[in-house]
C-alpha positions as CSV (number, residue, x, y, z in Angstrom):
1,M,-3.2,-14.5,-17.1
2,K,0.2,-13.8,-15.3
3,I,-0.4,-12.9,-11.5
4,C,2.3,-12.0,-9.2
5,V,2.1,-11.6,-5.3
6,V,4.4,-9.0,-3.7
7,T,5.2,-8.3,0.1
8,A,8.2,-7.2,1.5
9,N,10.0,-7.8,5.3
10,C,12.0,-5.2,5.7
11,G,14.1,-5.1,8.6
12,S,12.7,-8.3,9.9
13,F,9.6,-6.1,10.8
14,D,6.8,-8.7,10.4
15,K,6.6,-11.9,11.7
16,G,6.5,-13.6,8.0
17,V,3.8,-15.4,7.2
18,I,2.7,-18.6,4.2
19,H,0.0,-17.9,2.5
20,V,-3.0,-20.9,1.8
21,P,-2.3,-22.3,-1.7
22,Q,-4.7,-20.3,-4.0
23,S,-7.5,-21.6,-6.1
24,V,-5.8,-19.3,-9.0
25,E,-2.1,-19.5,-10.2
26,A,0.3,-17.1,-8.8
27,D,4.1,-15.9,-8.4
28,F,4.7,-15.2,-5.1
29,K,7.8,-12.4,-4.0
30,Y,8.6,-12.4,-0.9
31,L,11.8,-10.0,0.0
32,N,13.2,-10.2,3.0
33,D,16.8,-8.8,4.4
34,E,18.1,-11.8,2.9
35,N,17.2,-11.2,-0.9
36,Y,16.3,-7.4,-0.6
37,P,19.2,-6.2,2.0
38,I,18.6,-3.0,3.4
39,R,20.5,0.4,1.6
40,H,21.4,1.6,5.6
41,C,23.1,4.3,3.6
42,S,20.1,5.4,1.9
43,F,16.8,4.2,3.7
44,T,14.9,3.1,6.9
45,P,14.2,-0.6,6.6
46,R,10.1,1.0,6.6
47,M,10.8,3.6,3.5
48,Q,12.7,0.7,1.3
49,A,9.8,-1.6,1.4
50,R,7.7,1.1,0.0
51,I,10.2,0.7,-3.4
52,P,8.2,-3.0,-4.4
53,K,5.1,-1.4,-3.2
54,C,5.3,1.4,-6.0
55,F,7.3,-0.5,-8.2
56,A,7.0,-4.3,-8.6
57,W,5.7,-3.9,-12.3
58,Q,9.3,-2.8,-13.1
59,M,11.0,-5.4,-10.4
60,F,9.3,-8.2,-11.2
61,P,8.5,-7.5,-14.8
62,G,6.4,-9.4,-17.5
63,Y,2.8,-9.7,-15.3
64,D,-1.1,-8.9,-16.0
65,Y,-1.5,-8.0,-12.3
66,Y,0.1,-7.0,-9.2
67,I,-0.9,-7.7,-5.6
68,W,0.7,-6.0,-2.7
69,I,0.2,-7.7,0.6
70,D,2.0,-6.1,3.8
71,G,4.1,-8.1,5.8
72,S,1.3,-8.3,8.4
73,M,-1.6,-9.8,6.6
74,Q,-2.0,-13.3,5.2
75,M,-3.9,-15.1,2.6
76,T,-6.1,-17.4,4.9
77,S,-8.4,-19.2,2.1
78,P,-7.3,-20.5,-1.3
79,N,-9.8,-18.1,-3.1
80,A,-8.3,-14.3,-1.6
81,I,-6.8,-13.7,-4.8
82,Q,-9.7,-14.9,-6.9
83,W,-11.9,-12.4,-4.4
84,L,-9.3,-9.9,-5.5
85,L,-9.6,-10.4,-8.9
86,D,-13.4,-10.1,-9.1
87,K,-13.4,-6.6,-6.7
88,L,-10.9,-5.5,-9.5
89,G,-13.2,-6.2,-12.6
90,D,-12.5,-4.2,-15.4
91,K,-11.0,-1.3,-13.5
92,E,-7.4,-0.6,-13.2
93,F,-7.1,-1.0,-9.4
94,A,-9.3,-2.3,-6.9
95,F,-8.7,-0.7,-3.3
96,F,-10.3,-1.0,0.5
97,Q,-11.8,2.2,2.0
98,H,-10.5,3.4,5.1
99,P,-12.5,2.2,8.0
100,D,-11.9,5.3,10.3
101,R,-11.4,8.5,8.3
102,T,-12.9,9.9,4.5
103,T,-10.0,12.1,4.2
104,L,-6.7,13.3,3.9
105,K,-7.1,16.2,6.0
106,Q,-8.4,14.0,8.7
107,E,-5.4,11.7,8.5
108,C,-3.1,13.9,8.8
109,D,-5.0,16.1,11.3
110,F,-5.2,12.5,13.3
111,I,-1.3,11.3,12.8
112,K,-0.5,14.9,14.2
113,K,-2.7,14.7,17.2
114,K,-0.9,11.1,18.1
115,L,3.0,12.7,17.7
116,E,1.8,15.4,20.3
117,E,0.5,13.2,22.5
118,K,3.6,10.9,22.0
119,N,2.2,8.2,20.5
120,Y,4.1,5.0,21.2
121,Y,3.4,3.5,17.8
122,L,3.2,6.6,15.7
123,T,5.6,8.3,16.6
124,P,8.6,6.4,15.8
125,R,6.9,6.0,11.8
126,Y,5.9,9.5,11.6
127,T,8.4,12.0,13.6
128,N,9.5,15.2,11.3
129,E,7.7,13.7,8.6
130,W,6.1,16.9,6.2
131,F,2.3,16.5,7.1
132,D,1.5,20.7,6.4
133,E,3.8,20.4,3.6
134,F,1.8,17.4,1.7
135,L,-1.3,19.2,1.6
136,D,0.2,23.0,0.9
137,A,1.3,21.1,-2.6
138,L,-2.6,20.0,-3.5
139,E,-3.9,21.5,-6.2
140,D,-6.6,23.9,-4.9
141,D,-9.3,22.7,-7.1
142,Y,-8.5,18.9,-5.3
143,I,-11.5,17.5,-3.8
144,D,-10.3,15.7,-0.9
145,D,-13.2,13.0,0.3
146,L,-11.1,10.4,0.2
147,L,-9.2,8.2,2.1
148,I,-7.7,4.5,1.4
149,A,-6.3,2.0,3.4
150,D,-3.4,0.3,1.2
151,T,-2.1,-2.6,3.2
152,Y,-3.4,-5.1,0.2
153,F,-4.7,-4.3,-3.1
154,I,-4.6,-5.3,-6.9
155,Y,-3.9,-3.4,-10.5
156,K,-4.3,-4.2,-14.1
157,N,-0.2,-3.7,-15.2
158,S,-0.5,-0.7,-18.1
159,P,2.6,1.8,-18.5
160,Y,0.0,4.7,-17.9
161,V,-0.6,2.9,-14.4
162,Q,2.7,2.7,-14.0
163,E,3.3,6.1,-14.6
164,M,0.8,6.7,-12.1
165,M,2.8,4.5,-9.2
166,K,6.1,6.2,-10.3
167,E,4.0,9.8,-8.8
168,W,2.9,8.3,-6.0
169,W,6.8,7.7,-5.4
170,Y,7.1,11.3,-6.3
171,Y,4.8,12.0,-2.6
172,I,6.2,9.3,-0.2
173,S,9.8,10.4,-0.8
174,R,9.2,13.9,-0.8
175,Y,6.8,14.6,2.0
176,N,5.7,11.8,3.8
177,I,6.0,7.8,3.9
178,N,2.2,7.4,5.3
179,D,1.8,6.1,1.4
180,Q,-1.8,5.8,2.1
181,L,-2.2,10.4,2.5
182,G,-0.4,10.5,-2.1
183,L,-2.7,7.5,-2.8
184,P,-6.0,9.0,-3.7
185,Y,-4.3,12.3,-4.9
186,V,-2.8,10.7,-7.6
187,L,-4.9,8.3,-8.5
188,K,-7.6,11.3,-8.8
189,E,-5.0,13.5,-10.8
190,W,-4.4,10.6,-13.1
191,D,-8.2,10.1,-13.4
192,M,-7.4,6.4,-12.7
193,K,-10.8,3.6,-13.2
194,Y,-11.0,1.9,-9.5
195,N,-13.3,0.3,-7.3
196,L,-13.6,0.6,-3.7
197,I,-13.8,-2.5,-1.3
198,E,-16.1,-1.0,1.1
199,E,-15.5,-4.4,3.5
200,H,-13.2,-3.8,6.6
201,Y,-9.7,-4.3,5.4
202,M,-8.7,-6.9,8.2
203,K,-12.5,-8.2,8.4
204,T,-12.9,-9.9,4.8
205,K,-13.1,-13.8,5.5
206,D,-10.1,-14.3,3.1
207,F,-7.3,-12.5,4.8
208,T,-6.4,-12.1,8.5
209,Y,-4.1,-9.3,10.2
210,V,-1.4,-11.3,12.0
211,G,0.2,-8.1,12.9
212,H,3.8,-6.9,13.1
213,K,6.8,-8.4,15.5
214,K,7.8,-5.1,16.9
């Protein structure tokens, strides 16, 4: 069993963390401005970080499982990887259920309201992103009843999963950098088998939220 853990700190946005050594053997890929230079003519740093989030399986091929961890989170228990593997079980993905909202429309409405209020945190992230256009692009029969907090998650590598991740990138690049929006939609469209972790993603015993540098 080969496991790859991937984190990207593009634009030195995050503080940089050192994970606790794990009880399960894994390779760690930490991307930063030195080994993953910002493509300034093409992407913002946040958008470039979405590439390994969607394409770790392509950038670092040959692993059975991939774990994505945002730079704001730190493994603070030696059992963190094993805990995620247990949550995954025999499914293709394991994600955290969003702790505050439950639908894509709720997420869109929440961010749009914050943008109207000129929220200091969300305004630089989501100004001019396409929220209504994204919702309009969903199939008419789509049941909007799932929102995921994808700050960190695990998935099993397979050609089918790889194709789904490509479509996830399509919705991120086509409509909205908020990758939490496109993810539930493509999971359902591709009929992926996943487990939802009901714990709050920032309140587990194995991971600690360390925040961002700016």
